[in-house]
C-alpha positions as CSV (number, residue, x, y, z in Angstrom):
1,M,6.2,6.0,-14.9
2,N,9.2,8.2,-14.1
3,F,11.8,6.4,-11.7
4,V,14.3,9.2,-11.5
5,A,13.7,9.3,-7.7
6,R,13.6,6.6,-5.0
7,T,11.7,3.6,-6.1
8,I,10.5,0.9,-3.6
9,P,9.4,-2.4,-5.0
10,A,5.7,-3.1,-4.6
11,F,3.1,-5.5,-5.7
12,T,0.9,-3.4,-7.8
13,G,-1.6,-6.0,-9.2
14,P,-4.9,-6.6,-7.9
15,N,-4.4,-10.2,-6.8
16,C,-1.3,-10.2,-4.6
17,G,-2.8,-12.1,-1.7
18,V,-3.6,-9.1,0.7
19,R,-5.7,-6.0,0.3
20,L,-5.5,-2.6,2.1
21,V,-8.8,-1.7,3.9
22,D,-9.8,1.6,5.3
23,V,-10.7,1.1,9.0
24,T,-13.3,4.0,8.9
25,T,-15.3,2.8,5.7
26,G,-14.3,-0.9,5.6
27,K,-13.7,-0.3,1.7
28,E,-10.6,-1.5,0.1
29,I,-7.8,1.0,-1.0
30,K,-6.7,-0.4,-4.4
31,P,-3.2,0.1,-6.1
32,G,-3.4,3.1,-8.3
33,Q,-5.9,5.0,-5.9
34,K,-5.2,8.3,-4.6
35,I,-5.6,8.7,-0.9
36,D,-4.8,11.6,1.6
37,E,-1.3,12.1,2.8
38,P,-1.4,11.3,6.4
39,Y,0.7,14.0,7.8
40,G,-0.4,17.0,5.6
41,H,2.8,17.4,3.6
42,G,1.6,16.6,0.1
43,G,-2.2,16.7,-0.2
44,R,-3.0,13.4,-2.0
45,I,-0.6,10.5,-2.5
46,T,-1.1,7.4,-4.9
47,Y,-1.1,3.9,-3.1
48,L,1.1,1.6,-5.3
49,G,0.7,-1.7,-3.1
50,P,2.2,-3.8,-0.3
51,T,6.0,-4.0,0.0
52,V,7.6,-7.1,-1.6
53,H,9.7,-9.3,0.5
54,T,11.2,-12.9,0.3
55,R,12.0,-15.6,3.0
56,E,15.3,-16.9,3.7
57,G,16.1,-19.7,1.4
58,D,13.0,-19.1,-0.8
59,P,13.3,-16.5,-3.7
60,T,9.6,-16.3,-4.3
61,P,8.4,-12.7,-3.9
62,R,5.6,-12.3,-1.3
63,P,3.4,-9.2,-0.2
64,G,4.6,-7.4,3.0
65,R,2.5,-5.6,5.2
66,V,4.0,-2.1,4.9
67,A,2.2,0.2,2.1
68,V,4.3,1.7,-0.7
69,V,2.8,5.2,-2.0
70,R,4.0,7.8,-4.5
71,Y,4.3,11.3,-3.8
72,T,4.2,13.4,-7.0
73,V,6.2,16.4,-5.8
74,P,8.9,15.5,-5.5
75,E,8.3,12.2,-7.4
76,T,9.4,9.6,-5.0
77,D,8.1,6.5,-3.4
78,W,7.7,6.2,0.4
79,V,6.3,3.6,2.9
80,F,3.8,3.9,5.5
81,L,2.6,1.4,8.3
82,P,-1.1,0.7,7.4
83,A,-2.1,2.5,10.8
84,E,-0.7,5.6,9.6
85,L,-3.0,5.4,6.6
86,N,-5.8,4.7,8.9
87,A,-6.0,1.3,7.2
88,R,-5.1,-2.5,7.8
89,Y,-4.2,-5.3,5.7
90,E,-6.2,-8.3,5.3
91,D,-5.8,-11.5,3.4
92,T,-7.8,-11.4,0.2
93,D,-9.4,-14.7,1.2
94,A,-10.5,-13.5,4.5
95,T,-14.0,-12.5,5.1
96,A,-14.6,-8.6,4.9
97,R,-15.0,-7.0,8.3
98,T,-17.3,-3.8,8.8
99,T,-16.8,-1.4,11.2
100,R,-19.9,0.4,12.7
């Protein structure tokens, strides 16, 4: 990857403790998956994973609840609230919900 532009730390692995779920389809949006740019500025963007954060007094990195994405032109990382992507975060051990 080229990190010449802005880079935002993200959990990029499949087992970080949370998953991003499309509220329309109920399907998981996985790190590395291309999705529509929500405001029509860049066509498709790549979902990288949730943000990384730590708690005061505990250096263990944990997944946040903000989605990190990568634009290709210009190549840069950006963040969106899940609702901006028509999605929500769920704990990976939560029972999958369906919307009908």
